[in-house]
Every structure is written in C-alpha cells, then in structure tokens.
DSSP file (Angstrom, degrees, kcal/mol; ACC not computed):
  #  RESIDUE AA STRUCTURE BP1 BP2  ACC     N-H-->O    O-->H-N    N-H-->O    O-->H-N    TCO  KAPPA ALPHA  PHI   PSI    X-CA   Y-CA   Z-CA
    1    1 A X     >        0   0    0      0, 0.0     4,-1.9     0, 0.0     5,-0.2   0.000 360.0 360.0 360.0 -48.7  208.1  137.3  102.0
    2    2 A X  H  >  +     0   0    0      1,-0.2     4,-2.6     2,-0.2     5,-0.2   0.887 360.0  56.7 -64.1 -37.2  205.5  134.6  102.4
    3    3 A X  H  > S+     0   0    0      1,-0.2     4,-2.1     2,-0.2    -1,-0.2   0.897 106.4  49.3 -60.7 -41.3  203.0  137.3  103.4
    4    4 A X  H  > S+     0   0    0      2,-0.2     4,-1.1     1,-0.2    -1,-0.2   0.895 111.2  49.0 -66.5 -39.6  203.5  139.1  100.1
    5    5 A X  H  X S+     0   0    0     -4,-1.9     4,-1.2     1,-0.2     3,-0.4   0.920 112.3  48.1 -66.2 -43.2  203.1  136.0   98.1
    6    6 A X  H  X S+     0   0    0     -4,-2.6     4,-3.5     1,-0.2    -2,-0.2   0.870 106.2  57.7 -65.2 -35.9  199.9  135.1   99.9
    7    7 A X  H  < S+     0   0    0     -4,-2.1    -1,-0.2     1,-0.2    -2,-0.2   0.800 103.2  54.8 -65.4 -27.2  198.5  138.6   99.5
    8    8 A X  H  < S+     0   0    0     -4,-1.1    -1,-0.2    -3,-0.4    -2,-0.2   0.873 122.1  26.2 -72.3 -36.5  198.9  138.3   95.7
    9    9 A X  H  < S+     0   0    0     -4,-1.2     2,-0.4     1,-0.2    -2,-0.2   0.827 130.8  28.9 -95.3 -36.9  196.8  135.1   95.5
   10   10 A X  S  < S-     0   0    0     -4,-3.5    -1,-0.2    -5,-0.2     5,-0.0  -0.963  83.4-116.6-128.5 141.6  194.5  135.4   98.6
   11   11 A X     >  -     0   0    0     -2,-0.4     4,-1.6     1,-0.1     3,-0.4  -0.247  30.2-106.5 -74.2 165.2  193.3  138.6  100.2
   12   12 A X  H  > S+     0   0    0      1,-0.2     4,-1.9     2,-0.2     5,-0.2   0.786 117.5  62.4 -63.1 -27.4  194.2  139.6  103.8
   13   13 A X  H  > S+     0   0    0      1,-0.2     4,-1.5     2,-0.2    -1,-0.2   0.930 106.7  43.5 -62.4 -45.0  190.7  138.7  104.9
   14   14 A X  H  > S+     0   0    0     -3,-0.4     4,-2.5     1,-0.2    -1,-0.2   0.798 108.0  59.1 -73.9 -28.4  191.2  135.1  104.0
   15   15 A X  H  X S+     0   0    0     -4,-1.6     4,-2.4     2,-0.2    -1,-0.2   0.915 106.6  47.6 -64.8 -42.2  194.6  135.0  105.5
   16   16 A X  H  X S+     0   0    0     -4,-1.9     4,-1.6     2,-0.2    -2,-0.2   0.871 111.5  51.2 -67.1 -35.2  193.2  135.9  108.9
   17   17 A X  H  X S+     0   0    0     -4,-1.5     4,-1.5     2,-0.2    -2,-0.2   0.914 110.2  48.9 -65.6 -42.0  190.5  133.3  108.5
   18   18 A X  H  X S+     0   0    0     -4,-2.5     4,-1.5     1,-0.2     3,-0.2   0.918 109.8  51.7 -63.1 -43.0  193.1  130.6  107.6
   19   19 A X  H  X S+     0   0    0     -4,-2.4     4,-0.5     1,-0.2    -1,-0.2   0.850 109.0  51.2 -63.1 -33.2  195.2  131.6  110.6
   20   20 A X  H  < S+     0   0    0     -4,-1.6     4,-0.4     1,-0.2    -1,-0.2   0.823 113.4  44.8 -72.1 -30.1  192.2  131.3  112.9
   21   21 A X  H  X S+     0   0    0     -4,-1.5     4,-2.7    -3,-0.2     5,-0.2   0.643  89.7  85.3 -89.7 -15.7  191.4  127.8  111.5
   22   22 A X  H  X S+     0   0    0     -4,-1.5     4,-2.4     1,-0.2     5,-0.2   0.908  91.0  46.4 -58.0 -47.5  194.9  126.3  111.6
   23   23 A X  H  X S+     0   0    0     -4,-0.5     4,-2.2     1,-0.2    -1,-0.2   0.901 114.0  49.4 -62.6 -37.5  194.8  125.2  115.3
   24   24 A X  H  > S+     0   0    0     -4,-0.4     4,-2.2     2,-0.2    -2,-0.2   0.920 112.5  46.9 -65.6 -43.8  191.4  123.7  114.8
   25   25 A X  H  X S+     0   0    0     -4,-2.7     4,-1.9     1,-0.2    -2,-0.2   0.876 111.3  51.7 -66.6 -37.5  192.4  121.8  111.7
   26   26 A X  H  X S+     0   0    0     -4,-2.4     4,-2.0    -5,-0.2    -1,-0.2   0.910 109.5  50.2 -64.9 -41.2  195.6  120.6  113.4
   27   27 A X  H  X S+     0   0    0     -4,-2.2     4,-2.3     1,-0.2    -2,-0.2   0.933 112.0  46.3 -62.5 -46.5  193.6  119.3  116.4
   28   28 A X  H  X S+     0   0    0     -4,-2.2     4,-2.4     1,-0.2    -1,-0.2   0.812 109.2  56.5 -68.2 -28.7  191.2  117.4  114.1
   29   29 A X  H  X S+     0   0    0     -4,-1.9     4,-2.1     2,-0.2    -1,-0.2   0.909 108.8  46.0 -66.0 -41.9  194.1  116.0  112.1
   30   30 A X  H  X S+     0   0    0     -4,-2.0     4,-2.4     2,-0.2    -2,-0.2   0.913 112.6  50.4 -66.4 -42.2  195.6  114.5  115.3
   31   31 A X  H  X S+     0   0    0     -4,-2.3     4,-2.3     1,-0.2    -2,-0.2   0.907 110.9  49.5 -62.0 -41.4  192.2  113.1  116.4
   32   32 A X  H  X S+     0   0    0     -4,-2.4     4,-2.2     2,-0.2    -1,-0.2   0.882 110.0  51.0 -64.6 -38.7  191.8  111.6  112.9
   33   33 A X  H  X S+     0   0    0     -4,-2.1     4,-2.1     2,-0.2    -2,-0.2   0.908 111.1  47.2 -65.2 -42.4  195.3  110.0  113.1
   34   34 A X  H  X S+     0   0    0     -4,-2.4     4,-2.3     1,-0.2    -2,-0.2   0.897 112.1  50.6 -66.1 -39.6  194.6  108.5  116.5
   35   35 A X  H  X S+     0   0    0     -4,-2.3     4,-2.6     2,-0.2    -2,-0.2   0.888 108.5  52.8 -65.0 -38.4  191.2  107.2  115.3
   36   36 A X  H  X S+     0   0    0     -4,-2.2     4,-1.0     1,-0.2    -2,-0.2   0.929 111.9  44.6 -61.5 -45.7  192.9  105.6  112.2
   37   37 A X  H  < S+     0   0    0     -4,-2.1    -2,-0.2     1,-0.2    -1,-0.2   0.884 114.7  50.1 -65.9 -37.6  195.4  103.8  114.5
   38   38 A X  H  < S+     0   0    0     -4,-2.3     4,-0.2     1,-0.2    -2,-0.2   0.912 115.3  39.8 -68.6 -43.3  192.7  102.8  116.9
   39   39 A X  H  < S+     0   0    0     -4,-2.6    -1,-0.2    -5,-0.1    -2,-0.2   0.506 114.2  56.3 -90.8  -4.0  190.3  101.3  114.2
   40   40 A X  S  < S-     0   0    0     -4,-1.0     2,-1.7    -3,-0.2     3,-0.1  -0.465 114.7 -62.3-110.2-171.8  192.9   99.7  112.0
   41   41 A X    >>  -     0   0    0      1,-0.2     4,-1.5    -2,-0.2     3,-0.9  -0.575  55.1-172.4 -73.2  90.7  195.6   97.1  112.8
   42   42 A X  H 3> S+     0   0    0     -2,-1.7     4,-2.9     1,-0.3    -1,-0.2   0.770  78.6  58.5 -64.6 -28.1  197.4   99.3  115.3
   43   43 A X  H 3> S+     0   0    0      2,-0.2     4,-0.8     1,-0.2    -1,-0.3   0.862 104.7  52.3 -69.1 -32.7  200.4   96.9  115.6
   44   44 A X  H <4 S+     0   0    0     -3,-0.9     4,-0.2     2,-0.2    -2,-0.2   0.924 116.0  38.9 -66.0 -44.0  201.0   97.2  111.9
   45   45 A X  H >< S+     0   0    0     -4,-1.5     3,-1.4     1,-0.2    -2,-0.2   0.932 117.4  47.6 -73.0 -46.4  201.0  101.0  112.0
   46   46 A X  H >< S+     0   0    0     -4,-2.9     3,-1.2     1,-0.3    -1,-0.2   0.576  91.8  81.7 -75.5  -6.6  202.9  101.4  115.2
   47   47 A X  T 3< S+     0   0    0     -4,-0.8    -1,-0.3     1,-0.2    -2,-0.2   0.711  87.7  57.1 -65.8 -19.4  205.5   98.8  114.1
   48   48 A X  T <  S+     0   0    0     -3,-1.4     2,-0.6    -4,-0.2    -1,-0.2   0.531  83.4  94.4 -88.6  -7.6  207.1  101.7  112.2
   49   49 A X  S <> S-     0   0    0     -3,-1.2     4,-2.1     1,-0.2     3,-0.3  -0.774  73.4-144.3 -85.5 120.4  207.6  103.8  115.3
   50   50 A X  H  > S+     0   0    0     -2,-0.6     4,-0.7     1,-0.2    -1,-0.2   0.857  93.2  47.8 -59.1 -41.0  211.1  103.0  116.5
   51   51 A X  H  4 S+     0   0    0      1,-0.2    -1,-0.2     2,-0.2     3,-0.2   0.875 120.2  37.4 -68.8 -36.6  210.5  103.1  120.3
   52   52 A X  H >4 S+     0   0    0     -3,-0.3     3,-1.6    -6,-0.2     4,-0.4   0.685  97.3  82.2 -88.6 -19.9  207.4  101.0  120.2
   53   53 A X  H >< S+     0   0    0     -4,-2.1     3,-1.2     1,-0.3    -1,-0.2   0.837  85.8  57.3 -57.8 -37.3  208.6   98.6  117.5
   54   54 A X  G >< S+     0   0    0     -4,-0.7     3,-0.8     1,-0.2    -1,-0.3   0.682  95.1  66.1 -69.6 -17.5  210.6   96.4  119.9
   55   55 A X  G <  S+     0   0    0     -3,-1.6    -1,-0.2     1,-0.2    -2,-0.2   0.658  98.6  52.2 -78.5 -15.4  207.5   95.7  122.0
   56   56 A X  G <  S+     0   0    0     -3,-1.2    -1,-0.2    -4,-0.4    -2,-0.1   0.053  73.5 142.4-110.4  24.4  205.8   93.7  119.2
   57   57 A X    <   -     0   0    0     -3,-0.8     2,-0.2     1,-0.1    -3,-0.0  -0.430  49.4-125.7 -68.9 138.4  208.6   91.2  118.4
   58   58 A X        -     0   0    0     -2,-0.1    -1,-0.1     1,-0.1    -2,-0.0  -0.599   5.3-143.7 -83.0 145.4  207.4   87.7  117.5
   59   59 A X              0   0    0     -2,-0.2    -1,-0.1     1,-0.2    -2,-0.0  -0.100 360.0 360.0 -98.5  34.5  209.0   84.8  119.5
   60   60 A X              0   0    0      0, 0.0    -1,-0.2     0, 0.0    -2,-0.0   0.462 360.0 360.0 -81.5 360.0  209.0   82.4  116.6
C-alpha cells in the first residue's frame, strides 16, 4: 500500500535512492544527537531520561 502511494508521487528510481540513504541518514542523526548532548548542558538534557535522572539529584 505504501509502495503504491510512493510510486504515484515519486518514481521507483528515487525510492531505491531513498532506501539506500536511510541507514546513512539515521547514523548521522544519532551522531548529531550525541554531539548536541555533548556540547550543550548534558545534565539538563539527560535529566529527562528516567534511568539517568536519579544520578543528578541535588543534595540541597
């Protein structure tokens, strides 16, 4: 069903190109996410992750 919808808007040539690029784009997306966490206030971002959230509790 999805294949038929994509064939109406995009040709089969471009569908194969998109399928070839999806793993590469996913990898760079993960690298970009890790870089974002690394170069920003990582405790602020990782404070929303439930497993890691307990490690940053303030003792005030």
